[in-house]
ROPA-659240 format. One record per residue (C-alpha): residue number from 0; residue in three letters; x negated, y, z. Coordinates in steps of 0.02 Angstrom, whole numbers, plus 32768, in hexadecimal, padded with zeros to 4 digits. Example, Ala and Ser with C-alpha at 12.3 -4.5 7.8 and 13.67 -1.06 7.14 Angstrom:
REM residues 2
> pos/code/east/north/up
> 0/ALA/7D99/7F1F/8186 $
> 1/SER/7D54/7FCB/8165 $
//
This chain:
REM residues 546
> pos/code/east/north/up
> 0/MET/32B2/83FB/49EE $
> 1/LYS/32D7/8386/495D $
> 2/ASN/3228/839E/4917 $
> 3/LEU/31DC/8381/49C3 $
> 4/SER/3241/82E2/49DA $
> 5/THR/3208/82A3/4930 $
> 6/ILE/3152/82C5/495A $
> 7/CYS/3160/826D/4A01 $
> 8/LEU/31B6/81D6/49B3 $
> 9/THR/312E/81CD/492E $
> 10/ILE/30A5/81D0/49B2 $
> 11/VAL/30FB/8146/4A15 $
> 12/LEU/310E/80D9/4979 $
> 13/ILE/3056/80F2/494D $
> 14/PHE/301E/80B7/49F7 $
> 15/ILE/3096/8024/49F4 $
> 16/ILE/3058/7FE2/494D $
> 17/LEU/2FA0/8018/495F $
> 18/PRO/2F61/7F80/49BF $
> 19/LYS/2FB3/7F09/4944 $
> 20/THR/2F72/7F69/48AD $
> 21/PHE/2EC4/7F77/48F9 $
> 22/SER/2EC7/7EBE/4921 $
> 23/GLN/2EFB/7E90/4870 $
> 24/GLN/2E7C/7F02/481D $
> 25/PHE/2DE8/7EBA/487B $
> 26/ASN/2E31/7E0B/4895 $
> 27/ILE/2E31/7E22/4952 $
> 28/PRO/2E9C/7DA6/49B4 $
> 29/THR/2F22/7E06/4A13 $
> 30/GLU/2EFC/7DA2/4AB1 $
> 31/LEU/2E55/7DFE/4ABA $
> 32/PHE/2EA4/7EA4/4AEB $
> 33/SER/2E93/7EC1/4BA5 $
> 34/ARG/2F19/7EE1/4C27 $
> 35/ALA/2ED8/7F94/4C35 $
> 36/GLU/2EF7/7FAF/4B7B $
> 37/ARG/2F9E/7F55/4B7B $
> 38/THR/2FE0/7FBE/4C0C $
> 39/TRP/2F9E/8064/4BC9 $
> 40/TYR/2F1D/8068/4C55 $
> 41/GLN/2F9B/805B/4CE2 $
> 42/GLU/2F57/7FB3/4D1D $
> 43/THR/2EAE/7F5E/4D25 $
> 44/SER/2E8C/7EAB/4CEF $
> 45/LEU/2EAB/7E22/4D6D $
> 46/ASN/2E2F/7D94/4D83 $
> 47/ALA/2EA1/7D21/4D1D $
> 48/ASP/2EA0/7DA2/4C90 $
> 49/VAL/2DE3/7DA9/4C8D $
> 50/LYS/2DD3/7CEC/4C92 $
> 51/ALA/2E51/7CD7/4C05 $
> 52/PHE/2DF6/7D5B/4B9D $
> 53/CYS/2D4C/7D0B/4BB6 $
> 54/GLU/2D8C/7C5D/4B8D $
> 55/ALA/2DE7/7C9F/4AF3 $
> 56/VAL/2D53/7CFE/4AAD $
> 57/GLY/2CE4/7C66/4AC7 $
> 58/ARG/2D61/7BFC/4A69 $
> 59/LEU/2D87/7C75/49DC $
> 60/SER/2CE2/7CCE/49B8 $
> 61/ASN/2C50/7C8E/4952 $
> 62/TYR/2BDA/7CF4/49C1 $
> 63/ALA/2C19/7CD3/4A72 $
> 64/HIS/2BED/7C4B/4AF0 $
> 65/THR/2C50/7C4D/4B92 $
> 66/GLU/2C02/7C03/4C2D $
> 67/VAL/2C33/7BEF/4CE5 $
> 68/PHE/2B99/7C15/4D4F $
> 69/GLY/2BE4/7BFE/4DFC $
> 70/ARG/2C80/7BF4/4E65 $
> 71/THR/2CB2/7C6B/4EF1 $
> 72/LYS/2CEE/7C46/4FA1 $
> 73/GLU/2DA2/7C54/4F67 $
> 74/GLY/2D84/7BDD/4ED6 $
> 75/ASN/2D7A/7C5D/4E4A $
> 76/ASP/2D05/7C3E/4DB7 $
> 77/LEU/2C74/7CB4/4D99 $
> 78/ILE/2C74/7CC7/4CDC $
> 79/ILE/2BFB/7D0D/4C5D $
> 80/VAL/2C0B/7D23/4BA1 $
> 81/VAL/2B68/7D10/4B40 $
> 82/LEU/2B68/7D6B/4A99 $
> 83/ALA/2AE7/7D43/4A14 $
> 84/ASN/2AD6/7D3B/4957 $
> 85/PRO/2ABF/7CAD/4936 $
> 86/LYS/2B1C/7C6B/49CE $
> 87/VAL/2AB7/7C21/4A5E $
> 88/THR/2AF9/7BAF/4AE6 $
> 89/SER/2A63/7B9C/4B5A $
> 90/PRO/29CE/7BFD/4B9E $
> 91/ALA/295A/7B8E/4B39 $
> 92/GLU/29B2/7BBD/4A98 $
> 93/ALA/29AC/7C75/4ACC $
> 94/ALA/28F1/7C6C/4AF1 $
> 95/ALA/28D0/7C19/4A49 $
> 96/THR/2917/7CB1/49EE $
> 97/GLY/2893/7D23/4A3B $
> 98/LYS/291A/7DA6/4A5B $
> 99/PRO/292C/7E01/4B01 $
> 100/VAL/29C2/7DD8/4B6E $
> 101/ILE/2A2A/7E6B/4BAA $
> 102/TYR/2A9B/7E47/4C3F $
> 103/ILE/2B30/7EBB/4C62 $
> 104/GLN/2B93/7EAB/4D02 $
> 105/GLY/2C38/7EFA/4D36 $
> 106/ASN/2CA5/7EFB/4DD1 $
> 107/ILE/2C1F/7ED4/4E53 $
> 108/HIS/2C8C/7F47/4EBE $
> 109/ALA/2D39/7F11/4E88 $
> 110/GLY/2D89/7FBB/4EA3 $
> 111/GLU/2D15/8003/4E1E $
> 112/VAL/2D6D/7FB2/4D8B $
> 113/GLU/2D39/801B/4CF6 $
> 114/GLY/2C9F/7FB5/4CCC $
> 115/LYS/2D05/7F15/4CCB $
> 116/GLU/2D7D/7F5C/4C4A $
> 117/ALA/2CF1/7FA4/4BDF $
> 118/CYS/2C97/7EFB/4BDE $
> 119/LEU/2D33/7EA6/4B9C $
> 120/GLN/2D4E/7F28/4B15 $
> 121/LEU/2C99/7F28/4ADA $
> 122/THR/2C93/7E6A/4AD9 $
> 123/ARG/2D29/7E6A/4A65 $
> 124/GLU/2CE0/7EF0/49F3 $
> 125/ILE/2C3B/7E92/49E3 $
> 126/CYS/2C93/7DF0/49BA $
> 127/PHE/2D1D/7E30/4949 $
> 128/GLY/2D07/7EEB/492B $
> 129/THR/2C84/7F65/48F0 $
> 130/LYS/2BFF/7F46/4975 $
> 131/THR/2BBE/7E9D/493B $
> 132/PRO/2B16/7EEA/4906 $
> 133/LEU/2AF0/7F04/49C0 $
> 134/ILE/2ABF/7E4B/49C8 $
> 135/ASP/2A4A/7E4F/4933 $
> 136/ASN/29AD/7E59/499D $
> 137/GLN/29E5/7E32/4A4D $
> 138/ILE/2A51/7DBC/4AB3 $
> 139/ILE/2AD6/7E0E/4B20 $
> 140/ILE/2B21/7DBC/4BB9 $
> 141/PHE/2BBF/7E0A/4C01 $
> 142/CYS/2BFC/7DE3/4CB0 $
> 143/PRO/2C9A/7E4F/4CB4 $
> 144/ASN/2CD5/7E1A/4D61 $
> 145/TYR/2C46/7DF6/4DD9 $
> 146/ASN/2CBB/7E00/4E6F $
> 147/PRO/2D57/7D9B/4E42 $
> 148/ASP/2D8A/7D7E/4EF7 $
> 149/GLY/2D8F/7E3A/4F15 $
> 150/ASN/2DDE/7E60/4E6D $
> 151/ASP/2E8E/7E24/4E95 $
> 152/LYS/2E98/7E6C/4F46 $
> 153/LEU/2EF5/7EFF/4EFD $
> 154/SER/2F11/7F9A/4F66 $
> 155/ALA/2F41/8050/4F4D $
> 156/THR/2EC0/8083/4FD0 $
> 157/SER/2E25/8025/4F96 $
> 158/ARG/2DE5/80BE/4F36 $
> 159/PRO/2E22/8159/4F94 $
> 160/SER/2DAD/81CE/4F35 $
> 161/GLN/2DE3/818D/4E8B $
> 162/ASP/2E62/81F4/4E2A $
> 163/GLY/2EE7/81B4/4DB4 $
> 164/SER/2F10/8103/4D7E $
> 165/PRO/2F02/8076/4D9F $
> 166/LEU/2F65/808D/4E3F $
> 167/LEU/2F30/7FE0/4E7C $
> 168/THR/2E7B/7FA6/4E7D $
> 169/GLY/2E1B/7F1B/4ED3 $
> 170/ALA/2DB3/7F11/4F70 $
> 171/ARG/2CFD/7F45/4F7D $
> 172/VAL/2CC0/7EA7/4FD2 $
> 173/SER/2CBE/7DF1/4F9C $
> 174/GLY/2D2A/7D65/4FE0 $
> 175/GLU/2CA5/7D45/5064 $
> 176/GLY/2CA3/7DFD/5094 $
> 177/TYR/2BFC/7E27/5042 $
> 178/ASP/2BD1/7EC7/4FE8 $
> 179/LEU/2B88/7E72/4F50 $
> 180/ASN/2B1B/7F08/4F26 $
> 181/ARG/2AB6/7EF2/4FC6 $
> 182/GLU/2A80/7E40/4FA4 $
> 183/GLY/29E0/7E5E/4F41 $
> 184/ILE/296A/7E1D/4FC7 $
> 185/LYS/29D0/7DB0/503D $
> 186/LEU/2A36/7D4F/4FBB $
> 187/GLU/2ABC/7D10/5031 $
> 188/ALA/2B5E/7D28/4FD1 $
> 189/ILE/2B9A/7C99/4F62 $
> 190/GLU/2BA0/7D10/4ECE $
> 191/ALA/2AEF/7D4E/4EEC $
> 192/LYS/2AA9/7C9F/4EF9 $
> 193/ALA/2AFF/7C6C/4E57 $
> 194/PHE/2AC4/7D0C/4E02 $
> 195/MET/2A10/7CEA/4E33 $
> 196/LYS/2A11/7C31/4E07 $
> 197/ASN/2A78/7C34/4D67 $
> 198/ILE/2A5E/7CE2/4D1E $
> 199/ILE/29B6/7D28/4D55 $
> 200/LEU/2951/7C87/4D5E $
> 201/ARG/29A5/7C31/4CCA $
> 202/TRP/29C0/7CBE/4C4C $
> 203/ASP/2937/7D36/4C89 $
> 204/PRO/2988/7DD8/4C4C $
> 205/ALA/290F/7E61/4C16 $
> 206/LEU/2990/7EE5/4C45 $
> 207/LEU/2A1F/7EE5/4CC2 $
> 208/ILE/2AA9/7F69/4CBD $
> 209/ASP/2B15/7F77/4D59 $
> 210/LEU/2BB9/7FD7/4D42 $
> 211/HIS/2C04/803A/4DD1 $
> 212/THR/2C76/80CF/4DF2 $
> 213/ASP/2C3B/8159/4E66 $
> 214/ASN/2C8B/8199/4F05 $
> 215/GLY/2CBE/8243/4EC5 $
> 216/SER/2C2B/82BB/4EC9 $
> 217/TRP/2C65/8356/4E68 $
> 218/HIS/2BDC/8363/4DE4 $
> 219/GLY/2C0A/8381/4D2F $
> 220/TYR/2BDA/82DA/4CE3 $
> 221/THR/2C46/824B/4CA9 $
> 222/ILE/2BBE/81CB/4CCE $
> 223/ASN/2B26/81D3/4D3D $
> 224/TYR/2A9F/814F/4D28 $
> 225/ALA/29FD/811A/4D7A $
> 226/PRO/296B/80A8/4D4D $
> 227/CYS/2925/8025/4DC3 $
> 228/TYR/28CD/8097/4E3E $
> 229/LYS/2816/8071/4E54 $
> 230/SER/27D8/8039/4EFD $
> 231/ALA/274B/7FB9/4F00 $
> 232/GLY/2764/7F8A/4E49 $
> 233/LEU/271B/7FCB/4DA7 $
> 234/ASP/272F/8074/4D53 $
> 235/ILE/273F/8023/4CA8 $
> 236/ILE/27EA/7FDA/4CD2 $
> 237/THR/283D/8070/4D25 $
> 238/GLY/27E7/80E9/4CAF $
> 239/TYR/2827/8098/4C10 $
> 240/VAL/28DC/8098/4C4C $
> 241/LYS/28D4/8147/4C95 $
> 242/ASP/286E/819F/4C0F $
> 243/LYS/28A2/8146/4B6F $
> 244/MET/293C/80DA/4B7C $
> 245/LEU/29AF/814B/4BE1 $
> 246/PRO/2984/81EF/4B86 $
> 247/ALA/29A0/8198/4ADE $
> 248/ALA/2A48/8156/4B17 $
> 249/THR/2A78/8201/4B5A $
> 250/LEU/2A53/8254/4AB4 $
> 251/SER/2AB0/81CE/4A55 $
> 252/MET/2B49/81DA/4AC4 $
> 253/THR/2B4A/8298/4ABE $
> 254/ASN/2B3F/8298/4A01 $
> 255/ARG/2BC9/8217/49E9 $
> 256/SER/2C45/8256/4A6B $
> 257/GLY/2C0E/82F7/4AC0 $
> 258/ILE/2C28/829F/4B67 $
> 259/PRO/2BA6/82E1/4BE3 $
> 260/ILE/2B3F/8260/4C42 $
> 261/TRP/2AA2/8272/4CAC $
> 262/PHE/2A3A/8228/4D39 $
> 263/PHE/2A90/81F1/4DD9 $
> 264/GLY/2AA4/8262/4E6F $
> 265/ASN/2B13/8296/4EFE $
> 266/LEU/2B34/8350/4F00 $
> 267/THR/2B30/83BA/4F9D $
> 268/GLN/2B48/8476/4FA5 $
> 269/LYS/2B2C/84F1/5034 $
> 270/PRO/2B4D/85AC/502D $
> 271/GLY/2AB1/8611/5004 $
> 272/GLU/2A4A/8579/4FD3 $
> 273/LEU/2A23/8522/4F30 $
> 274/PRO/2A93/848B/4F12 $
> 275/VAL/2A41/83E4/4F35 $
> 276/PHE/2A54/834B/4EC5 $
> 277/SER/2A10/82AB/4F14 $
> 278/THR/2A05/81FE/4EC9 $
> 279/TYR/2A29/815D/4F27 $
> 280/SER/29B2/80E6/4F7E $
> 281/HIS/2913/8091/4F42 $
> 282/LEU/2939/7FF2/4FA6 $
> 283/PRO/2935/7F4C/4F48 $
> 284/ARG/29D1/7F0E/4FA1 $
> 285/TYR/2A24/7F6D/4F11 $
> 286/ILE/2A1E/7EF8/4E7D $
> 287/VAL/29E0/7F7D/4E03 $
> 288/ASN/2947/7FA6/4E6E $
> 289/TYR/292C/7EED/4E90 $
> 290/MET/2915/7ECD/4DD7 $
> 291/GLY/2884/7F47/4DD2 $
> 292/LEU/2824/7EDD/4E50 $
> 293/ARG/283C/7E4B/4DD8 $
> 294/ASN/27EA/7EAF/4D4B $
> 295/ARG/2892/7EBD/4CF3 $
> 296/MET/28F4/7F56/4CBD $
> 297/ALA/2999/7F8E/4D07 $
> 298/ILE/2A18/801B/4CFE $
> 299/LEU/2A9A/8055/4D7B $
> 300/SER/2B33/80A7/4D2D $
> 301/GLU/2BAD/810D/4D99 $
> 302/THR/2C4A/814C/4D44 $
> 303/PHE/2C99/81ED/4D84 $
> 304/SER/2D2A/81B7/4DF3 $
> 305/HIS/2D96/8252/4DD9 $
> 306/ASP/2DA9/8236/4D1E $
> 307/SER/2E42/81D7/4CE0 $
> 308/PHE/2E36/811A/4CDB $
> 309/GLU/2E39/8119/4C1E $
> 310/LYS/2DAB/8196/4C13 $
> 311/ARG/2D45/8135/4C92 $
> 312/VAL/2D55/8097/4C2A $
> 313/LEU/2D30/80F4/4B88 $
> 314/SER/2C93/8145/4BD0 $
> 315/ASN/2C55/809C/4C0E $
> 316/TYR/2C73/8052/4B62 $
> 317/LEU/2C16/80DE/4B08 $
> 318/PHE/2B87/80DA/4B85 $
> 319/LEU/2B71/801F/4B6D $
> 320/VAL/2B73/8033/4AB0 $
> 321/SER/2AF0/80BD/4ABB $
> 322/ILE/2A7D/8054/4B28 $
> 323/LEU/2A95/7FB8/4ABF $
> 324/GLU/2A6F/8016/4A1E $
> 325/PHE/29C9/804A/4A6A $
> 326/THR/299E/7F9C/4AAA $
> 327/ASN/29D1/7F4E/4A05 $
> 328/SER/295E/7FC5/49A6 $
> 329/ASN/28CF/7FB0/4A21 $
> 330/ALA/28E1/7EF9/4A4C $
> 331/SER/282D/7ECB/4A20 $
> 332/GLU/27E6/7F5A/4A86 $
> 333/ILE/284E/7F29/4B1D $
> 334/LYS/280F/7E76/4B13 $
> 335/LYS/275B/7EB4/4B08 $
> 336/ILE/276F/7F26/4B9F $
> 337/ILE/27B8/7E99/4C08 $
> 338/ALA/272A/7E25/4BD7 $
> 339/ALA/26AA/7EAE/4BF9 $
> 340/ALA/26F3/7ECE/4CA6 $
> 341/ASP/26E5/7E17/4CD5 $
> 342/ALA/2633/7E0F/4C93 $
> 343/GLU/2602/7EB1/4CEA $
> 344/THR/2645/7E70/4D90 $
> 345/ILE/25DD/7DD2/4D89 $
> 346/LYS/2542/7E32/4D4F $
> 347/THR/2555/7EB4/4DD9 $
> 348/ILE/2560/7E32/4E62 $
> 349/SER/24D1/7DCC/4E18 $
> 350/GLU/245D/7E63/4E12 $
> 351/LYS/249A/7ECE/4EA4 $
> 352/GLY/24F2/7E59/4F1D $
> 353/GLY/24BF/7E84/4FCE $
> 354/ILE/2489/7F32/4F97 $
> 355/ILE/251C/7F96/4F52 $
> 356/GLU/25AD/7FD5/4FBA $
> 357/ARG/2666/7FEC/4F95 $
> 358/GLY/26F3/803E/4FF4 $
> 359/VAL/275C/7FDD/5070 $
> 360/THR/27CB/8070/50A2 $
> 361/TYR/27FE/8102/5034 $
> 362/ARG/2847/81B1/503D $
> 363/ILE/28AA/820D/4FBA $
> 364/ALA/284A/8299/4F64 $
> 365/GLU/287A/8336/4F07 $
> 366/ALA/285A/8353/4E4F $
> 367/ASP/27CE/83CD/4E24 $
> 368/LYS/2848/8455/4DF3 $
> 369/PRO/2903/8479/4DFF $
> 370/PHE/2974/8439/4D75 $
> 371/PRO/2A0C/8484/4D1F $
> 372/LEU/2AA7/841F/4D4D $
> 373/LEU/2B53/8415/4D01 $
> 374/MET/2BD5/8439/4D87 $
> 375/ARG/2C90/8421/4D93 $
> 376/GLU/2CFE/84AC/4DD6 $
> 377/THR/2D76/8471/4E5D $
> 378/GLU/2E03/84B6/4EC6 $
> 379/GLU/2E57/8482/4F67 $
> 380/TYR/2F08/843D/4F6A $
> 381/LYS/2F79/83E4/4FE4 $
> 382/SER/2FA5/8331/4FB7 $
> 383/GLU/304D/82DE/4FD6 $
> 384/ASP/3010/8296/507A $
> 385/GLY/2FE2/8345/50B6 $
> 386/ARG/2F26/8332/50A3 $
> 387/VAL/2EBD/83C0/505D $
> 388/ARG/2E5E/837C/4FC8 $
> 389/ARG/2DFC/83BB/4F33 $
> 390/ARG/2E22/83AC/4E7A $
> 391/ALA/2DD1/83E4/4DD9 $
> 392/THR/2E12/8480/4D83 $
> 393/GLY/2DD5/843F/4CDA $
> 394/LYS/2D46/84BB/4CCE $
> 395/LEU/2C8F/8489/4CC1 $
> 396/TYR/2BFE/84FF/4CDD $
> 397/TRP/2B41/84F8/4CEB $
> 398/VAL/2ADA/8520/4D85 $
> 399/ASP/2A2B/8553/4D4F $
> 400/SER/29CB/8511/4DE4 $
> 401/VAL/29F3/8476/4E4B $
> 402/ARG/2979/8420/4EBF $
> 403/TYR/296F/836E/4E80 $
> 404/PHE/292F/82E0/4EED $
> 405/ASP/290E/825D/4E6A $
> 406/HIS/287D/81EB/4E9C $
> 407/PHE/282A/8196/4F2F $
> 408/LEU/277F/819E/4F81 $
> 409/PRO/2735/8124/4FFE $
> 410/ASP/273D/8153/50B5 $
> 411/LYS/26D6/80BF/50EC $
> 412/THR/2667/804C/5087 $
> 413/ALA/261D/7F9F/50A0 $
> 414/LYS/2596/7F3C/504B $
> 415/VAL/25CF/7ECB/4FBD $
> 416/PRO/257E/7E23/4FE1 $
> 417/TYR/253C/7D9A/4F74 $
> 418/GLY/25BC/7D27/4FC3 $
> 419/TYR/2627/7D05/505C $
> 420/ILE/2626/7C6F/50D1 $
> 421/PHE/26A9/7C42/5154 $
> 422/PRO/26C6/7BA7/51C1 $
> 423/ALA/2728/7B0C/5191 $
> 424/GLU/27AE/7B31/5214 $
> 425/LEU/27E5/7BC6/51AA $
> 426/LYS/282F/7B59/5123 $
> 427/GLY/28C5/7BCE/5119 $
> 428/ILE/2852/7C5A/50DE $
> 429/ALA/2807/7BEA/5058 $
> 430/ASP/28B6/7BB7/5020 $
> 431/LYS/28EE/7C6B/5012 $
> 432/LEU/2856/7C9C/4FAB $
> 433/GLN/2871/7C07/4F37 $
> 434/GLU/2928/7C37/4F25 $
> 435/HIS/28E8/7CD7/4ED3 $
> 436/GLY/287C/7C71/4E5C $
> 437/ILE/27DA/7C96/4EBB $
> 438/ASN/2753/7C11/4EB1 $
> 439/VAL/272D/7BC9/4F5E $
> 440/THR/26B6/7B37/4F7B $
> 441/VAL/268C/7ACA/5010 $
> 442/ILE/25D9/7AC6/5050 $
> 443/GLU/259B/7A12/5047 $
> 444/LYS/2508/7A21/50BE $
> 445/ARG/24CE/7A96/5146 $
> 446/LYS/2484/7B39/5105 $
> 447/VAL/241C/7BC4/5151 $
> 448/PHE/242D/7C6C/50FB $
> 449/GLU/2405/7D23/510E $
> 450/GLY/249C/7D93/5125 $
> 451/GLU/2502/7DFF/5198 $
> 452/GLN/2593/7DEA/520E $
> 453/PHE/2614/7E66/524B $
> 454/ILE/2627/7E72/5308 $
> 455/ILE/26D5/7EAC/533B $
> 456/THR/26CA/7F2B/53C8 $
> 457/LYS/277E/7F67/53BD $
> 458/TYR/2817/7F07/5384 $
> 459/ALA/28BB/7F65/5370 $
> 460/LYS/295F/7F14/533E $
> 461/GLU/29F3/7F82/5311 $
> 462/THR/2A90/7F68/5378 $
> 463/ARG/2B00/7F9B/52E8 $
> 464/ALA/2B18/7F13/5266 $
> 465/ILE/2B0E/7F3A/51AD $
> 466/TYR/2B31/7ED5/510F $
> 467/GLY/2B5B/7E20/5133 $
> 468/GLY/2B52/7E38/51EF $
> 469/HIS/2A97/7E59/51F4 $
> 470/ASN/2A45/7EBE/527E $
> 471/PRO/29AD/7F09/5228 $
> 472/VAL/2901/7EF2/5275 $
> 473/LYS/2873/7F6F/5270 $
> 474/VAL/27C7/7F50/52B7 $
> 475/GLU/272C/7FB3/52E1 $
> 476/GLY/267B/7F74/52F2 $
> 477/ASP/25D7/7F66/5297 $
> 478/PHE/2576/7EEF/5227 $
> 479/ARG/24DC/7E97/5269 $
> 480/LYS/245B/7E47/51F7 $
> 481/GLY/2408/7DA3/521B $
> 482/LYS/23F2/7CED/51EC $
> 483/PHE/248E/7C84/51FB $
> 484/THR/24BA/7BCD/51EC $
> 485/ALA/254D/7B8C/518A $
> 486/ASP/2585/7ADE/51BD $
> 487/LYS/25B6/7A56/5144 $
> 488/GLY/266D/7A6B/5114 $
> 489/SER/2669/7B29/511E $
> 490/TYR/26B5/7B8B/508F $
> 491/TYR/264B/7BEF/5015 $
> 492/VAL/268A/7C77/4FA1 $
> 493/ASP/2608/7CA3/4F1E $
> 494/MET/2625/7D56/4EE7 $
> 495/ARG/25E0/7D34/4E38 $
> 496/GLN/2691/7D21/4DF6 $
> 497/PRO/2708/7D99/4D9E $
> 498/LEU/2777/7DAA/4E39 $
> 499/ALA/26E8/7DEA/4EA6 $
> 500/TRP/2739/7E93/4EC9 $
> 501/LEU/27D8/7E3E/4F03 $
> 502/VAL/2773/7DC9/4F72 $
> 503/PHE/271A/7E5F/4FBE $
> 504/TYR/27BC/7EBB/4FE4 $
> 505/MET/280C/7E20/5030 $
> 506/LEU/277C/7DE7/509F $
> 507/GLU/272B/7E86/50DF $
> 508/PRO/275B/7E9E/5197 $
> 509/GLU/2778/7F59/518A $
> 510/SER/27DA/7F51/50E7 $
> 511/ASP/2879/7FB7/50EE $
> 512/ASP/28DB/7F2E/5093 $
> 513/GLY/287B/7E8E/50B2 $
> 514/LEU/28A5/7DE7/50FF $
> 515/LEU/2873/7E1F/51AD $
> 516/PHE/28E9/7EB5/519E $
> 517/TRP/2977/7E3D/516F $
> 518/ASN/295C/7DCD/5208 $
> 519/PHE/290E/7D37/51B1 $
> 520/PHE/2880/7D33/5232 $
> 521/ASP/28EC/7D54/52CC $
> 522/GLU/28F5/7CA3/5310 $
> 523/TYR/283B/7C83/52FD $
> 524/LEU/2807/7D29/5349 $
> 525/THR/2882/7D1E/53DA $
> 526/LEU/283E/7C74/540B $
> 527/LYS/2790/7CC0/540B $
> 528/GLY/27C9/7D4A/5481 $
> 529/VAL/27BE/7DDC/5408 $
> 530/GLU/2823/7E4F/547B $
> 531/ASN/278A/7E54/54ED $
> 532/GLY/2719/7E93/5461 $
> 533/ASN/266E/7E5F/541F $
> 534/ILE/26B1/7DCC/53BD $
> 535/PRO/2661/7D9C/5316 $
> 536/TYR/26D1/7DA8/527D $
> 537/PRO/26C8/7CF7/5237 $
> 538/VAL/26A2/7D26/5182 $
> 539/LEU/25E7/7D34/5166 $
> 540/LYS/259B/7D99/50D8 $
> 541/ILE/250B/7D52/5072 $
> 542/LEU/2492/7DDB/503D $
> 543/LYS/241E/7D71/4FD2 $
> 544/PRO/2433/7CD4/4F69 $
> 545/TYR/2417/7C37/4FCD $
//
């Protein structure tokens, strides 16, 4: 017993003095250790903790610039830390370096706190520890707490599928009640508007990484990830992330830690059938998919919720390091691919506008062959509240063949036009497009052009409201070609611009995540009597240059 007591005391003393010793060795200010670290992963950082950390690192580091990019409904600052060597303090300075900008975001759902803590830790290690080389060839922007209003609404029930500490985590939605990961198209939340205006349009990140925690699917991986899923956009963007960046990061993380990670999926099992592993949606309301329509790269990371809090943070940290090592080593190639995607978009519209088609609705599709999948053995148990639940036994095993639904194919296509025209009374549509950075001009004199118009024969509005109180709209009808007149003051969107695929997805009437779906045309169409059918959709498509 005496020996055991001595060993235990020694371990305790080591952990008491370790942060101080570590801090002294690497000259790390003690104020840059997070609440999670200081409480031995029993608590997550409050908004005040994150703000104090970001302000301190901006004040103390030679590499960090701290910036407030917005303010929430409840008056909380939205804060980013920009890391660069040498230090940059503006988008103009960043652009002058020629280095790609990598944007990393945590806590978009404020119950999923692991990414927030990993962002703080990695920021510190880049500024004062061993990870400074990660900013040799790139500029990294951390937004540890994208949902500060939700962060401090602590509850023991906000993450019922999440095992272990922290006992208290924040709310999923923002202070306005928005799910901030459904704002890609409609941009209604304060946070989403600030993100678009002051992150995407100002800093133009080449890669976005969005950090989440999953809802408890019992696969065997510590992290699942996904690229920006391709819908109307370009293969070059999704393909590079899926086929090069993520496999390289997986190999790196496996070699350095042995922690298993793989592509995202929800696991379902039925007796006598092969297990099914299915990824999430292609819809651009999700910020990762949205980035693909902008010709920019993006990664979704989902940490396994049944791991301990400490392991979830550690796996996020290691995953970020693995990705950032790849992007740092391949910075020039990433910049070239982004530039090539923008150029290809303009060239494609210039040469094939009015001819080619792209999908406006999509279905999930199965991989060519079954995959082996790492599985986690579980057992049933009865919790303290009397509920029958499942828990891991600690054993992992491989299943040789799992049906994997991992990509999307178009269900319905539409012609990609040379441009779009809509009437002056739809100024709200023009404003929304411009909010995304899309170039919209006003027609200065009456024009006659050759094109097509969609005639709505069926208009269906859901009775059940979804995100932000929207009742989704779906229409049926057909396109009719002809010569049309655009009056002076009408709005024109020339598709010969890098954001053409985003324009297409937003303005097509049958798009499964466009502006019509999100009710932006409701008032106009209702006044025209759309419920009676045979009403023209007010956005005309130009099939030839005029």
